[in-house]
One Martini backbone bead per residue (centre of mass of N, CA, C, O) as a GRO file, in nm:
protein
  166
    1MET     BB    1   6.489   6.368   7.990
    2ILE     BB    2   6.218   6.504   8.033
    3ILE     BB    3   6.227   6.504   8.342
    4SER     BB    4   6.465   6.698   8.368
    5ILE     BB    5   6.323   6.939   8.236
    6LEU     BB    6   6.084   6.949   8.431
    7THR     BB    7   6.251   6.996   8.681
    8TYR     BB    8   6.378   7.260   8.593
    9ASN     BB    9   6.110   7.418   8.550
   10LYS     BB   10   6.004   7.388   8.846
   11PHE     BB   11   6.325   7.457   8.977
   12LYS     BB   12   6.485   7.712   8.846
   13GLU     BB   13   6.557   7.893   9.098
   14GLU     BB   14   6.738   7.647   9.235
   15MET     BB   15   6.861   7.589   8.955
   16GLU     BB   16   7.108   7.536   8.743
   17LYS     BB   17   7.198   7.490   8.419
   18ARG     BB   18   7.422   7.275   8.472
   19ASN     BB   19   7.231   7.069   8.605
   20LEU     BB   20   7.078   6.999   8.352
   21TYR     BB   21   7.318   6.885   8.194
   22LEU     BB   22   7.385   6.665   8.396
   23LEU     BB   23   7.113   6.521   8.385
   24LEU     BB   24   7.124   6.455   8.079
   25ILE     BB   25   7.383   6.286   8.083
   26ILE     BB   26   7.292   6.075   8.290
   27SER     BB   27   7.041   5.986   8.136
   28LEU     BB   28   7.192   5.885   7.887
   29LEU     BB   29   7.356   5.665   8.037
   30PHE     BB   30   7.115   5.508   8.135
   31TYR     BB   31   7.002   5.446   7.850
   32ILE     BB   32   7.251   5.282   7.753
   33PHE     BB   33   7.282   5.067   8.020
   34TYR     BB   34   6.964   5.034   8.027
   35ASN     BB   35   6.663   4.957   8.032
   36LYS     BB   36   6.374   5.126   7.998
   37ILE     BB   37   6.263   5.096   8.285
   38GLU     BB   38   6.521   5.159   8.439
   39TYR     BB   39   6.568   5.431   8.312
   40PHE     BB   40   6.317   5.568   8.421
   41ILE     BB   41   6.364   5.517   8.722
   42LEU     BB   42   6.643   5.655   8.733
   43SER     BB   43   6.552   5.935   8.635
   44VAL     BB   44   6.356   5.991   8.864
   45MET     BB   45   6.558   5.944   9.099
   46LEU     BB   46   6.755   6.164   9.019
   47ASN     BB   47   6.557   6.399   9.053
   48ILE     BB   48   6.484   6.342   9.343
   49SER     BB   49   6.774   6.377   9.452
   50ILE     BB   50   6.816   6.673   9.377
   51ILE     BB   51   6.574   6.782   9.540
   52ASP     BB   52   6.657   6.665   9.815
   53ILE     BB   53   6.919   6.822   9.838
   54LYS     BB   54   6.799   7.114   9.804
   55LYS     BB   55   6.492   7.077   9.980
   56LYS     BB   56   6.417   6.824  10.156
   57ILE     BB   57   6.230   6.682   9.923
   58ILE     BB   58   5.962   6.466   9.796
   59PRO     BB   59   5.776   6.472   9.535
   60ASN     BB   60   5.473   6.336   9.447
   61GLU     BB   61   5.487   6.357   9.136
   62PHE     BB   62   5.724   6.147   9.107
   63LEU     BB   63   5.576   5.909   9.242
   64ILE     BB   64   5.338   5.901   9.038
   65ILE     BB   65   5.508   5.827   8.791
   66LEU     BB   66   5.580   5.530   8.917
   67LEU     BB   67   5.306   5.376   8.962
   68PRO     BB   68   5.255   5.214   8.689
   69PHE     BB   69   5.497   5.006   8.753
   70THR     BB   70   5.342   4.836   8.973
   71LEU     BB   71   5.177   4.656   8.762
   72LEU     BB   72   5.421   4.463   8.670
   73ASN     BB   73   5.427   4.322   8.993
   74ILE     BB   74   5.180   4.143   9.036
   75ASP     BB   75   5.153   3.944   9.349
   76PHE     BB   76   4.932   3.723   9.539
   77SER     BB   77   5.123   3.570   9.677
   78PHE     BB   78   5.241   3.387   9.967
   79ASN     BB   79   5.509   3.484  10.197
   80VAL     BB   80   5.743   3.552  10.428
   81PHE     BB   81   5.893   3.781  10.277
   82LYS     BB   82   5.648   3.962  10.235
   83LEU     BB   83   5.573   3.999  10.528
   84LEU     BB   84   5.844   4.127  10.618
   85SER     BB   85   5.831   4.367  10.422
   86ILE     BB   86   5.568   4.490  10.520
   87ILE     BB   87   5.657   4.527  10.812
   88PHE     BB   88   5.896   4.717  10.743
   89ILE     BB   89   5.722   4.942  10.616
   90ILE     BB   90   5.545   4.995  10.862
   91ILE     BB   91   5.780   5.079  11.044
   92LEU     BB   92   5.867   5.320  10.868
   93ILE     BB   93   5.601   5.475  10.892
   94LEU     BB   94   5.607   5.503  11.200
   95ILE     BB   95   5.878   5.647  11.224
   96SER     BB   96   5.796   5.888  11.046
   97HIS     BB   97   5.547   5.979  11.214
   98PHE     BB   98   5.698   5.994  11.520
   99THR     BB   99   5.959   6.093  11.374
  100GLN     BB  100   6.277   6.245  11.230
  101ILE     BB  101   6.455   6.016  11.087
  102ILE     BB  102   6.238   5.977  10.849
  103GLY     BB  103   6.089   6.045  10.565
  104MET     BB  104   5.798   6.007  10.391
  105GLY     BB  105   5.918   6.015  10.106
  106ASP     BB  106   6.112   5.780  10.149
  107VAL     BB  107   5.898   5.570  10.214
  108LYS     BB  108   5.740   5.595   9.948
  109LEU     BB  109   5.977   5.519   9.765
  110LEU     BB  110   6.027   5.235   9.889
  111SER     BB  111   5.740   5.129   9.834
  112ILE     BB  112   5.746   5.158   9.525
  113LEU     BB  113   5.992   4.977   9.482
  114TYR     BB  114   5.860   4.727   9.597
  115LEU     BB  115   5.624   4.713   9.388
  116ILE     BB  116   5.809   4.693   9.138
  117LYS     BB  117   6.043   4.467   9.225
  118GLY     BB  118   6.009   4.321   9.492
  119VAL     BB  119   6.123   4.116   9.734
  120TYR     BB  120   6.409   4.011   9.645
  121PHE     BB  121   6.525   4.280   9.568
  122MET     BB  122   6.485   4.425   9.848
  123HIS     BB  123   6.679   4.259  10.010
  124ALA     BB  124   6.932   4.348   9.855
  125PHE     BB  125   6.878   4.652   9.885
  126PHE     BB  126   6.890   4.667  10.203
  127ILE     BB  127   7.180   4.582  10.217
  128ASN     BB  128   7.299   4.813  10.046
  129ILE     BB  129   7.180   5.052  10.210
  130SER     BB  130   7.328   4.979  10.474
  131ILE     BB  131   7.613   5.011  10.368
  132VAL     BB  132   7.595   5.299  10.258
  133LEU     BB  133   7.497   5.431  10.524
  134PHE     BB  134   7.738   5.355  10.694
  135ILE     BB  135   7.955   5.498  10.529
  136PHE     BB  136   7.826   5.779  10.526
  137SER     BB  137   7.805   5.815  10.836
  138LEU     BB  138   8.103   5.786  10.896
  139ILE     BB  139   8.197   6.028  10.728
  140LEU     BB  140   8.016   6.239  10.869
  141VAL     BB  141   8.133   6.206  11.157
  142ILE     BB  142   8.432   6.255  11.091
  143LYS     BB  143   8.395   6.535  10.948
  144SER     BB  144   8.184   6.679  11.182
  145LYS     BB  145   8.166   6.560  11.484
  146SER     BB  146   7.856   6.466  11.435
  147THR     BB  147   7.518   6.315  11.500
  148LYS     BB  148   7.308   6.573  11.406
  149LYS     BB  149   7.283   6.513  11.111
  150SER     BB  150   7.135   6.588  10.804
  151PHE     BB  151   7.007   6.403  10.510
  152ALA     BB  152   6.972   6.289  10.204
  153LEU     BB  153   6.830   5.978  10.093
  154ALA     BB  154   6.786   5.952   9.783
  155PRO     BB  155   7.085   5.911   9.688
  156ILE     BB  156   7.119   5.645   9.844
  157ILE     BB  157   6.894   5.497   9.702
  158LEU     BB  158   7.013   5.521   9.419
  159LEU     BB  159   7.286   5.380   9.469
  160SER     BB  160   7.157   5.113   9.572
  161TYR     BB  161   7.001   5.052   9.314
  162ILE     BB  162   7.243   5.032   9.125
  163LEU     BB  163   7.385   4.803   9.283
  164THR     BB  164   7.144   4.597   9.254
  165ILE     BB  165   7.110   4.589   8.927
  166ASN     BB  166   7.427   4.487   8.885
   0.00000   0.00000   0.00000
C-alpha cells in the first residue's frame, strides 16, 4: 500500500485521486489473498502497470525495488531449461534494442521476474502471457481495424503473473 501512495505522490499531476483509492483497494485484496512476497511483487507490478498505461514507460525505480527479491532464488545449477530461458531473454533484449516491438522496461521487468521466480515458473508464465497477448491483440485488431496500435505491456504481464501464481 505504501508503494501505491509513493506512486501517487511521484505522478500526482498525471493521476487522479480516485486512482489512488483504486490502487489501495487492489493492494489490500492482494494482501488478503497472497503471501507477503507475492503481495509485494503484485503491488509493485500493479503500480508499474498504471504508470505504463498512463505514460508508456516503466520507471527503473520500481524495478530496483524488486531487485532484492532476486536473492531469494539464487540457483547456480545448470540445466537445459535455464539455458533456453536465458537465450529467450537475450533475444528479447536484442529485439528491444534494435526494434520498437517491445520496450526495454518490459524486458527488464521480465528479466527480474525470471530472477525472482525461476525457470519453471517462467515457462508457465510465458505460456500464459502468450495466450493473454493473443486474446488482447485479437480484440485490439477487431476493435480498431488496425495492426499498427501500440499498447502498454505491463498490465498484460501483471495479468499473466496472476494467472500463473494461481
